[in-house]
Structures are given as C-alpha cells and as structure tokens.
C-alpha positions in Angstrom: 2.8 23.4 -18.3 5.9 25.9 -18.1 6.5 29.0 -15.6 8.7 31.7 -15.3 9.7 32.7 -11.4 9.8 36.6 -11.5 13.2 36.6 -9.5 15.5 34.9 -11.9 13.5 34.1 -14.7 14.3 30.4 -15.0 11.8 28.5 -16.8 10.4 25.4 -14.8 8.8 22.9 -17.3 7.2 19.4 -16.3 5.9 20.8 -13.2 3.2 19.0 -10.6 2.0 21.5 -8.4 1.6 20.5 -4.2 -0.8 23.2 -2.8 -1.7 23.8 1.0 -4.0 26.0 2.3 -2.8 27.6 6.1 -3.9 30.5 7.9 -6.2 31.7 5.3 -3.7 31.7 2.3 -3.0 29.6 -0.5 0.8 28.4 -1.0 2.1 25.9 -3.4 5.3 24.4 -4.6 7.0 23.2 -7.7 7.7 19.5 -7.8 8.9 17.2 -10.8 5.9 15.0 -12.2 6.0 11.4 -10.7 8.3 12.3 -7.9 5.8 13.6 -5.1 4.5 9.9 -4.7 8.4 8.6 -4.4 8.9 10.9 -1.8 5.7 10.1 0.2 6.2 6.5 0.0 10.0 6.8 1.0 11.4 5.5 -2.1 12.9 9.0 -2.9 15.0 10.7 -0.3 16.6 13.4 -2.0 14.6 16.5 -1.8 16.3 18.1 -4.6 15.0 15.4 -6.7 11.5 16.1 -6.1 11.5 20.1 -6.0 12.0 22.3 -8.8 13.0 24.9 -6.7 13.1 25.6 -3.0 10.9 28.8 -3.2 7.5 28.8 -1.6 4.8 30.5 -4.2 1.4 31.9 -3.7 0.6 30.8 -7.5 3.4 28.6 -9.3 1.7 29.2 -12.6 2.0 32.8 -12.4 5.3 32.6 -10.7 4.2 34.6 -7.8 6.5 33.9 -4.7 5.3 34.0 -1.1 5.8 36.9 1.2 8.1 36.2 4.0 5.6 37.7 6.8 2.9 35.3 5.4 5.1 32.3 5.4 5.9 33.3 9.4 2.3 33.6 10.0 1.3 30.6 8.5 4.2 28.1 9.3 6.1 29.9 12.2 9.3 30.2 10.0 10.3 31.5 7.0 12.8 28.4 6.2 11.5 27.8 2.7 13.1 24.2 2.6 11.3 23.5 5.8 8.2 24.4 4.6 8.6 22.9 1.2 8.7 19.6 3.3 5.4 20.3 5.0 3.6 21.0 2.1 5.1 18.0 -0.1 4.0 15.7 2.9 0.6 17.0 3.7 -0.3 19.3 0.6 -2.7 18.2 -2.3 -1.0 17.5 -5.6 -2.9 19.5 -8.5 -3.7 17.3 -11.4 -5.9 17.8 -14.6 -9.1 16.1 -14.7 -7.5 14.1 -17.5 -4.6 13.0 -15.2 -6.9 12.6 -12.3 -9.0 10.1 -14.5 -6.0 8.4 -15.6 -4.9 7.7 -12.1 -8.1 6.6 -10.7 -8.4 4.1 -13.5 -4.9 2.8 -12.9 -5.5 2.4 -9.1 -8.8 0.7 -9.7 -6.8 -2.2 -12.0 -3.9 -2.2 -9.5 -6.5 -2.8 -6.6 -8.2 -5.4 -8.8 -5.1 -7.2 -9.4 -4.2 -7.4 -5.8 -7.3 -8.9 -4.8 -7.4 -11.3 -7.6 -3.7 -12.4 -6.8 -4.6 -12.7 -3.0 -8.1 -14.6 -3.0 -9.7 -17.9 -4.1 -13.0 -19.1 -4.5 -13.4 -20.9 -1.4 -15.6 -23.6 -2.8 -13.3 -24.8 -5.7 -10.3 -23.1 -4.2 -9.4 -21.6 -7.7 -8.6 -17.9 -8.3 -10.4 -15.2 -10.0 -9.8 -13.0 -12.9 -8.6 -9.3 -12.8 -11.4 -8.5 -15.3 -13.7 -10.6 -13.1 -12.9 -8.5 -10.1 -13.1 -5.2 -11.8 -16.2 -6.1 -12.8 -17.2 -7.3 -9.4 -15.7 -4.0 -8.0 -17.8 -2.0 -10.4 -21.1 -4.0 -9.6 -20.6 -2.8 -5.9 -19.9 0.7 -7.2 -16.8 1.0 -5.4 -15.1 4.4 -5.3 -11.3 4.5 -5.5 -9.6 6.6 -2.6 -6.4 8.5 -3.9 -5.3 9.3 -0.3 -5.2 5.6 0.5 -2.8 3.0 -0.8 -3.8 0.1 -3.1 -3.1 -2.6 -0.5 -5.1 -0.9 2.0 -8.1 -0.3 -0.5 -7.7 -4.1 -1.8 -8.4 -5.4 1.8 -11.7 -2.9 1.8 -12.8 -4.6 -1.7 -12.5 -7.9 -0.2 -14.6 -6.9 2.6 -17.4 -5.6 0.5 -16.9 -8.4 -2.1 -17.6 -11.1 0.6 -21.3 -9.8 1.0 -22.1 -10.2 -2.8 -19.7 -13.3 -3.9 -18.1 -16.3 -2.7 -14.4 -15.0 -2.0 -12.0 -15.4 0.7 -8.2 -14.7 1.1 -6.3 -17.4 -0.3 -4.4 -19.6 2.4 -0.8 -19.9 3.0 0.7 -23.1 3.1 3.6 -23.5 5.9 6.0 -26.0 7.3 6.9 -25.9 10.8 9.8 -27.6 12.4 9.7 -27.6 16.4 11.7 -29.4 19.1 9.7 -32.4 20.7 9.8 -31.2 24.0 8.3 -27.6 23.1 6.3 -28.7 20.1 3.3 -30.8 21.7 2.5 -27.8 24.0 3.1 -25.4 21.3 0.9 -27.0 18.9 -2.3 -26.5 21.2 -1.1 -22.7 21.4 -1.2 -22.7 17.6 -4.2 -24.9 16.8 -6.5 -21.7 17.2 -4.7 -20.0 14.4 -4.5 -22.9 11.9 -6.7 -23.5 9.4 -6.3 -27.1 8.4 -3.4 -29.5 9.2 -1.9 -31.5 6.2 0.3 -33.4 7.9 2.3 -34.2 11.0 5.5 -36.2 11.8 7.0 -37.0 15.0 10.5 -38.0 15.0 13.7 -36.3 16.4 11.6 -33.1 15.9 7.9 -32.5 15.3 7.4 -31.4 11.6 3.7 -30.1 10.6 2.6 -29.0 7.2 -0.8 -26.8 7.3 -2.5 -24.0 5.6 -3.6 -20.7 7.5 -4.8 -17.5 7.2 -2.2 -14.9 5.8 -3.4 -12.4 8.7 -2.1 -15.0 11.3 1.3 -15.3 9.6 3.2 -12.7 12.1 1.6 -13.9 15.1 2.4 -17.9 14.3 6.2 -16.5 14.0 6.5 -14.7 16.7 4.8 -17.3 19.1 7.0 -19.9 17.7 10.5 -17.9 18.1 9.4 -17.1 21.6 8.3 -20.6 22.9 11.1 -22.5 21.2 13.5 -19.5 22.1 14.8 -19.5 18.5 15.4 -23.5 18.0 12.0 -24.0 16.1 11.6 -22.6 12.3 8.9 -21.8 10.1 9.0 -22.2 6.2 6.2 -20.8 3.6 5.6 -23.5 1.0 3.5 -21.4 -0.8 1.2 -18.2 -0.8 -1.8 -19.7 -2.4 -4.4 -22.5 -1.4 -4.8 -23.3 -5.0 -5.9 -26.4 -6.5 -3.2 -27.5 -9.3 -3.8 -27.6 -12.7 -6.8 -25.5 -12.3 -7.1 -22.5 -14.5 -8.1 -18.8 -13.6 -11.9 -18.6 -14.3 -13.3 -15.6 -15.9 
C-alpha cells in the first residue's frame, strides 16, 4: 500500500493504518507495519519508530488530512502528536482479510503452545502436544480474540478444556529454606498453598521440597519474606511436575 500526502508529496510505503471514530468522524494515522503491537506492549517507546508521519488523516490512502477544527472538536486539542498517541493506543488497526486470517492462525497456535507448555494430564503427569491442544481447541470451537493477549486467552482455554478433557496446570517444584524458629509456625500457614510435600529436613534450618499450583507462587513468596523478615529463601527447582523419561503424547 502506498499513499501520497497532498501537502508534501512524500511517498509512504509499508503502511499500517490505525483508525478511530470520534465525534461522528473518522480519524486515521499512518504507522509502520509490525510497530503498533510493539508500542502497545511497551517494547517500542520511540514514537518516530512507529509513526510514518505525525499528521492525522481522515483517509490515509487518499492522503486527506484532518481539519484543525475537527481535531479540536473531537479531541479538545489540535496537537497532532498527542492525538496520534491517543489513536495509536486506542484505535483499531486496519488489516486485510488475508493479514487478519494469518494473525488469527498465528495467535491460535501461540495459545495452544502456551497451554501445552503449562499443562499436563493429571493422571499420567505427561504433557500434551501442541497438535493435540490445537485439536481440542477446535473441538470446543474456541474463537481467538485479537484484543486480548495470548497468555490471557491460554488461561481461558485451560478452563474450557477442563470441562472436556483431563488437563490441569503443571505443578511447580519448590525448595523452602526457613529459620527453625519461624519455620514450624510458617509451615502451618503454607500448608493450604502446598499440593504435595515431597521431603522435609530439620537440622539447623527447616528445608522443605514441595509441589504447588503456579498461581500460588507469589502468595507463598510474599508470606515467606514477611514471616521470616527476609531470612528465609525460596528456590524454584522446576516448572513442571512431569514424569522423568515420559515423552509427549499425541
């Protein structure tokens, strides 16, 4: 896609259009492809790396620039850079049907990959393959949402798949090393957050190796820091409770 701006006739190529409707009018900005997502995620912080021009358009492809009075009416300012930021953050990225389909397919696979990486069959402790998770997602007719992150959607998929198949978040294996005095009392507070205690060692310190649900990690970490005043330690031994030597199942 190429456009000419009527003011300076600069040729803009490789354009991604972001559109916003405000006060009954359409406003558009011209961005570099693949940069909009980076800006929204915080990876790209340089506005000049994202915007092809700081002009606000009513139609990018025709090079029609928005009128000053329309900008003031819709945004309360005619500062085009600030308006560009608003449109960039909240506007809708315009993509072709083919680009949208490619994006949806990639997000679908990314979600399936996250689910396969974070989950196991609770009976066998074996992980599922990405292909099997993709198949299961199709069976439940999961529809990808482009305005939500793949991580958020992976959590949604896990909840939905639990109703149809044997699947759960893989456990984290942790090691706690706690001062003996605080350790026994703290162990009682930690018990509701622990799935399985694999080993305990009382010597000069209390050492516990256990399995937990990943969702409890932050609460456990904060509890240990608070109760031991920083004297206790927490170590992640591995992220998955997977049987050694087991291969992924189709």
